[in-house]
C-alpha positions as CSV (number, residue, x, y, z in Angstrom):
1,M,110.8,106.1,122.9
2,Q,112.7,104.9,126.0
3,V,110.9,102.8,128.6
4,I,112.4,103.0,132.1
5,A,111.2,100.8,135.0
6,V,111.8,102.3,138.4
7,A,112.2,99.3,140.6
8,N,113.2,98.1,144.0
9,Q,111.4,95.4,145.9
10,K,112.2,97.0,149.2
11,G,109.6,99.6,150.2
12,G,110.4,103.1,151.6
13,V,113.4,103.7,149.4
14,G,112.0,106.7,147.5
15,K,111.0,104.6,144.4
16,T,107.7,106.4,143.7
17,T,109.1,109.8,144.6
18,T,111.9,109.2,142.1
19,A,109.5,108.0,139.4
20,V,107.2,111.0,139.8
21,N,109.9,113.6,140.0
22,L,112.0,112.1,137.3
23,A,109.0,112.2,135.0
24,T,108.3,115.8,136.0
25,A,112.0,116.8,135.4
26,L,112.0,115.3,131.9
27,A,108.7,116.9,131.1
28,A,110.2,120.3,132.2
29,V,112.6,120.1,129.3
30,E,109.7,119.3,127.0
31,Q,110.2,115.5,126.7
32,R,106.8,113.8,126.1
33,I,106.3,111.6,129.2
34,L,103.9,108.8,130.1
35,L,104.1,107.8,133.7
36,I,102.5,104.4,134.4
37,D,101.5,103.7,138.0
38,L,101.9,100.0,138.4
39,D,101.7,99.9,142.2
40,P,98.3,98.9,143.7
41,Q,98.8,101.5,146.4
42,G,98.5,104.2,143.7
43,N,101.0,106.6,145.3
44,A,102.3,107.9,142.0
45,S,98.8,108.8,141.0
46,T,98.0,110.7,144.2
47,G,101.5,112.2,144.1
48,L,100.3,114.0,140.9
49,G,97.1,115.1,142.4
50,I,94.8,112.3,141.0
51,Y,92.9,111.2,144.1
52,D,89.6,109.9,142.7
53,R,90.5,107.0,140.3
54,S,87.1,105.5,140.1
55,H,85.7,107.5,137.2
56,Q,88.3,106.6,134.5
57,P,89.9,103.3,133.7
58,G,93.6,102.8,134.5
59,I,96.4,100.3,134.0
60,Y,94.4,97.4,135.5
61,E,91.7,97.7,132.9
62,A,94.3,98.1,130.1
63,L,96.3,95.0,131.3
64,L,93.1,92.9,131.3
65,E,92.3,94.3,127.8
66,E,89.0,95.6,129.1
67,K,89.8,99.1,127.8
68,D,91.9,100.5,125.0
69,I,95.0,102.2,126.3
70,S,94.1,105.6,124.9
71,S,91.0,105.7,127.1
72,C,93.2,105.1,130.2
73,V,95.6,108.0,129.7
74,Q,95.0,111.2,131.8
75,K,96.6,114.6,131.4
76,T,98.2,116.0,134.5
77,Q,98.8,119.5,135.8
78,I,102.2,119.4,134.2
79,P,102.6,120.1,130.5
80,F,104.1,117.1,128.5
81,L,103.3,114.7,131.4
82,N,100.5,112.1,131.0
83,L,99.6,109.4,133.5
84,I,97.9,106.0,133.6
85,T,96.6,105.5,137.2
86,A,96.7,102.4,139.4
87,S,94.0,101.0,141.6
88,P,93.8,98.5,144.4
89,D,92.4,96.0,141.8
90,L,96.0,95.6,140.6
91,A,96.6,93.4,143.7
92,A,94.5,90.7,142.0
93,F,96.4,90.9,138.7
94,E,98.5,87.8,139.2
95,H,95.4,85.8,140.1
96,D,93.3,87.2,137.3
97,L,95.9,86.2,134.6
98,S,97.1,82.9,136.2
99,Q,95.7,80.9,133.2
100,V,96.5,83.4,130.5
101,N,99.2,82.8,127.8
102,R,101.9,85.5,127.5
103,K,100.9,87.1,130.7
104,Q,104.4,88.5,131.2
105,F,104.1,90.5,128.0
106,R,100.8,92.4,128.6
107,L,102.4,95.7,129.6
108,R,104.9,95.5,126.7
109,D,102.1,95.1,124.2
110,I,100.4,98.2,125.7
111,I,103.5,100.3,125.6
112,D,104.5,99.3,122.1
113,S,101.3,100.8,120.8
114,Q,102.4,104.2,122.1
115,Q,105.7,104.3,120.2
116,Q,104.9,107.5,118.3
117,N,103.4,109.4,121.2
118,Y,106.1,109.7,123.8
119,D,109.8,110.2,124.3
120,Y,109.9,108.4,127.7
121,V,107.6,105.9,129.5
122,I,108.4,105.7,133.2
123,V,106.9,102.7,135.0
124,D,106.6,103.0,138.8
125,C,106.8,99.3,139.9
126,P,105.3,97.9,143.1
127,P,107.7,97.0,146.0
128,A,107.7,93.3,145.1
129,L,109.1,91.0,142.5
130,G,105.8,89.5,141.3
131,L,104.1,89.4,138.0
132,L,103.5,93.2,137.8
133,T,107.2,93.9,138.2
134,I,108.1,91.2,135.7
135,N,105.7,92.8,133.2
136,A,107.5,96.1,133.8
137,L,110.9,94.6,133.3
138,V,109.8,92.7,130.1
139,A,108.4,96.0,128.7
140,S,111.4,98.2,129.6
141,H,114.7,99.1,127.9
142,S,116.3,99.8,131.2
143,V,115.9,99.7,135.0
144,L,116.5,102.6,137.4
145,I,117.1,101.4,141.0
146,P,116.6,103.9,143.8
147,L,118.7,102.8,146.7
148,Q,118.3,104.3,150.2
149,C,121.6,105.0,152.0
150,E,121.2,102.4,154.7
151,F,122.6,98.9,155.4
152,Y,119.5,96.9,154.9
153,A,118.9,98.4,151.4
154,L,121.9,96.5,150.2
155,E,120.4,93.2,151.1
156,G,117.6,93.5,148.6
157,L,119.8,94.8,145.8
158,S,121.3,91.4,144.9
159,Q,117.8,89.8,144.7
160,L,116.7,92.5,142.3
161,L,119.8,92.1,140.2
162,N,119.2,88.3,140.0
163,T,115.7,89.0,138.8
164,I,117.0,91.4,136.1
165,E,119.5,88.7,135.0
166,R,116.7,86.1,134.7
167,I,114.5,88.5,132.7
168,Q,117.5,89.2,130.4
169,S,118.1,85.5,129.9
170,H,114.5,84.4,129.2
171,L,112.1,87.2,128.4
172,N,113.9,90.5,127.5
173,P,117.5,90.2,126.3
174,Y,117.6,94.0,125.6
175,L,117.0,95.0,129.2
176,D,119.8,97.1,130.7
177,M,120.5,98.5,134.1
178,L,120.3,102.2,133.6
179,G,121.8,102.8,137.0
180,I,121.5,103.1,140.8
181,V,120.5,106.4,142.3
182,F,121.0,107.1,146.0
183,T,118.0,108.5,147.8
184,M,117.6,110.1,151.3
185,Y,121.3,110.9,151.4
186,D,122.4,112.6,154.5
187,A,125.9,114.1,154.3
188,R,126.2,114.1,158.1
189,S,125.8,110.3,158.3
190,T,128.9,108.1,158.4
191,L,126.7,105.1,157.4
192,C,125.5,106.9,154.3
193,D,129.0,107.5,153.2
194,F,129.9,103.9,153.8
195,V,127.0,102.6,151.7
196,V,127.8,105.1,148.9
197,Q,131.5,104.1,148.8
198,D,130.6,100.4,148.9
199,V,128.1,100.5,146.1
200,R,130.3,102.8,143.9
201,K,133.2,100.3,144.4
202,H,131.1,97.4,143.1
203,F,129.0,99.1,140.4
204,G,131.3,102.0,139.2
205,S,129.7,103.9,136.3
206,K,126.3,102.3,136.9
207,V,125.9,104.6,139.9
208,F,124.7,108.1,139.1
209,R,126.7,111.0,140.4
210,T,123.5,112.7,141.5
211,M,122.3,111.8,145.0
212,I,118.9,112.7,146.2
213,P,119.2,114.4,149.6
214,R,117.0,113.8,152.6
215,N,114.9,116.9,152.3
216,V,111.7,118.0,154.0
217,K,110.2,119.5,150.9
218,V,110.5,116.1,149.1
219,S,108.6,114.5,152.0
220,E,105.9,117.2,152.1
221,A,105.2,117.5,148.4
222,P,103.1,114.2,147.9
223,S,100.7,115.3,150.6
224,H,99.9,118.3,148.4
225,G,99.4,116.2,145.3
226,Q,102.5,117.7,143.7
227,P,106.0,116.7,142.6
228,V,108.6,118.5,144.6
229,L,109.6,120.3,141.4
230,I,106.2,122.0,141.5
231,Y,105.9,122.3,145.3
232,D,109.3,124.0,145.7
233,V,111.3,124.2,142.6
234,K,114.3,125.7,144.4
235,S,114.6,123.1,147.1
236,P,117.7,120.8,147.1
237,G,115.5,117.9,146.2
238,S,114.1,119.6,143.1
239,L,117.6,120.5,141.9
240,A,118.8,116.9,142.5
241,Y,116.0,115.5,140.4
242,M,116.7,117.9,137.6
243,N,120.4,116.9,137.7
244,L,119.4,113.2,137.6
245,A,117.2,113.9,134.5
246,S,120.2,115.6,132.9
247,E,122.4,112.6,133.6
248,I,119.9,110.2,132.1
249,I,119.5,112.3,129.0
250,A,123.2,112.5,128.6
251,K,123.7,108.7,129.3
252,Q,121.1,107.8,126.6
253,G,122.5,110.3,124.1
254,I,119.3,112.1,123.4
255,T,119.9,115.4,121.7
256,H,116.5,116.8,120.9
257,V,115.9,118.3,124.3
258,A,114.3,121.8,124.0
259,A,116.3,124.7,125.1
């Protein structure tokens, strides 16, 4: 089981869209996927059509050990893809656990109990480098960083990389940077090409070949409670996320993908 944190402390870079559609793309090739919505805004949950999150416990209850993880998992409309929802209560997580020992390891303990049930766990992190994101990085094998093709996106990248290094040094020595994926790419924009060239120059093979284009179908899909791969499977955004999933599978050397 591979655990991937999708993280970027800057909002609006396509992080949740990437988490939802990567999870869907991997499920489409019959990988068993658990998507954990760790963002108090709950956009990954609504992006999969789960609007009412009051009747079933989610990741907040699991992290506080109020509920067993198995009671928090929900099936989605997509075969092979399960979800643990978020709620606004997550915003109080750091305060609720301020006096608790090993508070950075709560998510890892939960995920470790699911080793036999999934091929991938995808964690959609909040747009901040607080305790929730630290839990995700401690629990993960690797980090996928969605990066919008704009100048200001580069400013937050170094801060995130510093956080990853600190986690590697003190809490999770096995954490790896899976790679950077460009989002909202516009081939007509000179600035987009400048950002792409600059990041590829500095990070080389850690930058995925696949770039997620700026695409109206990708933007529309969440309002329908669907990943873009379900909303319009033939759109450029859908094809890009399928290509990204293929790159990740190839990079991690997983060979048991269904035909």
